[in-house]
N, C-alpha and C positions, 0 to 999 in steps of 0.2 A: 607623633610629635617628638618622642625620644630619639627616633631615627634621624629626624631633621636636625636636632641639636647635635647629634653625633657627626652629621655631615659638616657642620660648622667647623668642628675641630679637626676634620680631615684635611682642611686646606691650610697649609703652613702659614701663608701670609695673613689670612683672616684670623687664625688662632693667635698669631703674634699681636695683631691689632687689638683683639678683644682682651687678651691678658695685659697688654700695655695700658689699655684704658682702665681696667680694674685696678692696676697698681697705682696709677695716678689718682684715682678716686679714693683709694685707701690713704694715700699721703694727705689728700685734702681733708679727710675725716679726722686723721690724727692731729693735724694742725688746728682743727676746730676745738680741741680739748686742751691746748696749751694756753695757760692764762697770761694776760698782759701783766708785766711787773708793776708792783706797787698798789694793787687793788684788793680790797676785802670782798672776796667773792660771795660770802654768805650774806653780807649786808646788801649787796647788789641784788641777789635773788629775792630778798625781802621786799625791796622797793618794787621790782617788776611784778612780783606776785600781787601787789596791791594795785598797781596802776598801768602796767605795761600791756595788758591784753587788748584794750580798746583804744590804743593810741598808735601812732606811726611806729613806735618801737616794736609793738607786737607784729605789725605787718612786715617790718624789716627783718625781725628775728625769724619769720617763717622762711624767707628766702635764703638765709644763711645757716639753716639747720640748728637753731638754738645757740649759735656762737655769739650773737649780739648780747643776749641777756647775761652771759658769763663774761663778756668782754675779753674774749680770747684774741690771739694774734690774728685770727681770721674773722674778727668781729664785723668788719665792713663787707666781707664776702666779695662777690663779683659785682655788686650793685653799682659802685662808681663807674665801672666799665659800661654797664647797661645804660646808666644815665648819660655818660659821654656819647654813647652811640645814638641815643635818642636826640640829644642836643645837635649832633652833627646832621641827623636826618632833617631836623627842623631848619637848621641853617641852610641845607641844600635847597629847601623850598623858598628861602628868603633871599639869599645872596647868590648872585650869578657866578661868582668864583667857584663856590662849592658845587653848584649845578654843572659847571663846565668840567670839574674834576670827575664827577659821577659819569659823564658821557665819554671820558677819555679811555674807558675800558680798564684793563688790568693795571696800567701805570697809575691812572687816577685813583683806583681803588686802594693801591698801596699807600698813596699819600693820605687818603681819608683814614686808613687804618692807623697810620703814624700819628695823625692829629688826634685820633681817638685815644691812642695810648697816652699822649701828652695830657689830654683832657682828663684821663683816668687818674694820672699822678696828681694833677692839681686838685681835682675833686676829692681824692683820697686824703690829701693833706688838710684841706678845708674841713672835711667831715670829721677827720680824726681830731683836729683842734676843737671843733664843736663838741665832740663826745667827751674830750678831756675836761673841758669847762663844765659840761653838763654833769659829769660824774662827781666833780668836786662840789657842786652845788646841790646834790641830792639831799632832800630833807628826810630823815628817818625818825620815826616815833620812838624807837628804842634808844636813840642817842648815839648809836654806833657811827663811825666814820667809814665811808666807802673807800677813801684814799688814805693810805698810811702817811704819806708825806706830800701834801698838796703844794703846788707852786709851779714856777716856770720850768724847772727841771722835769717834773712829772709830765707836764704838757708836751714838752719837746720829745721826751721819751715815748709817750703815747702816740704822737704824730708819726715818729719814725717807725715804731713797731707796727701800727695799723696800716700805714701807707705801704710799708714793705710787704706786709701780708697780702694786701690787695694786688700789688704788682706780681708777687709770686703766684697767686691764684690765676691771674691773667696769663702768665707764662704757662702754667699747668694746662689751662684751657686751650691755648694755642698748640701745645704739644699733643693734646688729644686729637685736635682737628687735623694736625699734620701727620701724625704717626699712628693714631688710634682709629676708633670707629665712632662715627657720629659727630655732632657739633660739640666741641669741648665746653664752651661757655654754657650752652643749654644743659649739658649733662651735669655740670657742677651745680647749677640751680636745681636740677632734677634730683640729684642725690641729697641735697640739703632738705628738700621737701619730704622725700621718701624716708629719710632718717628719722623723722618724727612719727612715722606710722607705727612701728613696734610699740612705742610708749602709749599711743592712743588705743591700740588693740589690747594691751595689758590693762589699761584703765577700764576698758569695757568689760573684760573678764572679772576684774575686781568688783565692779558695780553689779555684775550678775551674781557673784558669790555672796555679796552683802545685801542682796534683795533690792537694790536701787534700780534694777532693770530686770525685766523678765525675758523668757525665751522668745515670746511673741514679738517684743520690741526689737530684740536682736535679729530675728529673722526678717522683720520689715526693713531694718537698717541695711542688712545684707542685700536684699532685693533692690532697694533704692540705690545702693552703691553700684550695682550692676547696671541698672537703668540709666543712672547719671553718666557712668562711664561710656555706655553705648551712645547716649545722646551727644556727649563731647566728641566722640569719634565721628559721628555722623556730620556734625557741624564743621569739624576740622577738615574732613575730607570732602565736604560738599562743594560742588563747582557748578557754574553755568558756562557751558561751552558755546561760544559765538563762532559760527563757521566763517572761514576766511579762504578765499581763492586767490591764486597768483596767476596772472596772465602769462602766456608763453612769450618769451623774448628770444629772437634769433640773433646771435652774435657770431659772425663768421659762419662756420659750419656746425656750430653747436646750438642746441635749443635749451633755454633755461626756463624755469618756472613751470606753470601748468599744473601745479599740485594743489590739493585741498588740505587744509589744516584747520585749527581752531584756536581761539583765545580762551584759556581757562580762567574765568573770573571766580575767585573763591567767595563763598558766602561770608566767611569770617576773615576778611583781608587784614584787619587790624590786629588779629591775634588776641593776646591777653593784655595788651597795653591799655585799652580803655578802662579795664577794671583797676589796674594799678594807679592810673591817673585819678580816677574817681575816689578810690580808697584813700589816696594821699590827701586829697583836698578835704574830704568829709571827716577824716580823722585829725586834721590839723587843729581845730578848736579844742578837742580833747587833750591833745599834746600840750598846747599852750596853757590850758587850765591846770595841768599838773604842776606848773611853776607859778602861774599868776592866780592868786587866791581871790581875785575880785569877784563880787557876787554875780555880775552880768556874765562873766566868762564861765562861772560854774553852772549858771542856768542854761547858757547856750550849749555847753558840753553835755549837760544832762538831757537836753531835748534831742541831741544828735547821737545818743547812745544806740548801739546796734540793737535792732529789734523794735525800736520806737517807730510809729507811723511816719513821722517827718523824715526820719533817717531812711526808711525804705523808699519813700517817694523821691527824695532828692538823689539818693544813691542810684536808683534806676534811671532817672532822667540824665544824670551825669554820664553814666555808662553809655547810654544811647547816643548822647551828644559827642562824646569822645570817640565812639566807634566811627561816626561819620567824619569827624575832624581828622583822625589819624589816617583813615582810608584816603581822604583827599590829599594828605601829605605824601603818602608812599606810592600812590598810583596816579599817574598823569595821563588821562585819555588823549590829550592833545599831542604829546610826544609819541604815543603809540600809533595814533592815526597818521602822523607825519612819516614815521618809519615805514608803515605799511604802504603809503603812497609812493615813497622813494623806491621801494622794491617791487612795485607793481601789484600790491595786494589790495583786495577790496572785500567788503562784506556783501554778499548777494542781496540786491534790492536797496542798497544804501550807497549814496555817492561818496567818493573819496574826499578827504579833507575835513572841513568843519562838520559836515553832516555825519561823518563816521565818528568823530570825537563826541558829538552830541548824543549819538545813539549809544555809544559805549558808556558815557556818563549816566545816561538815563537807566540803562540796564543795571549798572553798578549801584546806583542809588536804590533801585528796587530790591536787589538781592541783599544789600547791606542791611535793610530793615529787619528781616527775620533773624539775621545773624546778631544784630544789635539787641533785639528783644531777647534772644536766647542768652546772650552775655549778661543782660540785666537779671534774667531769671536765675541763672546759675550762680550769680554773685550774691543774691539775697537768700538763696535756698538754704545755706548752712544755718542761718538764724531761725528759720522756720523749723528746721529739724531739731535744733538744740532746744527750742522752746516746746515743741509739740511732742517729740519722741525722746527727749532727754539724751540726745547724742552727745557724748563727751568730747567730740572733736569736730573740726570743720570738715564736712564732706561736700565738696563742690567748690565753686568759686575759682580763685586764681590758681591755687595749687593743683586742682584737678585738671584744669585746661593745660597747664604747663606739663604735668606728668604725661598726659595723653599725647600732646603734640610732640614732645621729645621722644617718647617711646615709639611713636609711629615713624618719625624721621630716622631713628636708629635702626628699626626693623627694615625700613626701606633700603638703607645702605647695605645691611646684611643680605637682603634679598638680591640686590644687584651683584654682590660678590659671588653668591651661590649660582645665579643664572649665568654669569660669565664663564663659569667652569662646568656648565651643563648639569648642574644639580636642579632638583625640582623646586627649590626655594624653601623658605622657612615655614610657610603656611600653604596647605593645599586648597583650603576653602577660605572664602572671604579675603582674597588676595588684596594686597595693599595697592591703592590707586597709583598709577604711574607704571606698574608692571604690565607688560604686554604678553 
């Protein structure tokens, strides 16, 4: 393993890419500690300690590495860009103009990327304004004020600061993608989640010292962490390969086609998006209840607290529903069948055209079910662990899937660079899928 790591730094280009990526991520983490002007940070921590964990604020804060609770210049993180990307994907399935852009290849993708950037700026400004109004209206029992000088000037300054921070993060992510290693946007979310891990481990050690946790519980937690990580890797890498054959075509003196390939259908096509959608919806009543003190809102929020039976049932059902919904948005069997027919491809035993699209759709629906059930299980696992084993941090759920997916994608790119230069690769056993 040490020799394989040494091989990475023997390649000048790969070494530059990795060091460049680390430098950009360090800049991102530094920005996550620069406070937004005009805010009482201590009073803000007091509020979030009381109500932020089981609301949308706690979910949002996880993706930005704790920057949201402190309202730093990177408080919005890269989430407006993610939201704009998801909106563009949904518009592609609804409006023919965006669907046409998607089919135009590289030029169409450039226009979609440009629209995504514009959408990111708009969403950043709107969210920053909402945050500024929200911060001004935070009720504190101690009587302290979160904002030193509330008013229009503070709101405009907050909008400018947070929106500029998001645009800068978006630029950092694009620089990583272009000049570094891995997907820049994914790595920024990855480092935000991983940054919380040292604090969680330190808390576990403190609980062990003060007798709040014993060695047996800590060992069980370690074993479960390994098993959950392995399960995430299995589902992330899992595929169903549908064989495809291409008929031979003679054009002039050349013969085209005649090869056999396959369509790789992923078990978890939707990725982590279903959990994010479900968490956002089910945490919405709790977020509203933090501001509206009406009795029915408080009762609704109490019944939907994490760990409650109603919460578990609704959350699991929403995850499964959104897994099918988002898979239907991002994967179109009809377009795939039409492209195969145009190039002379067919699935053995299945007629080209509608029969092929129906067959692919049926197979996709069947393999999506275990992926959706796994997503639901991994999403509610942290609450069982926190109640049963007194785990002081979330182990599983959204964060674990993102960390595993980004790590595998980055390792795959490192493997590609090594193999191109005749090295054995980063791993000798358990090679990453896609490597031949």
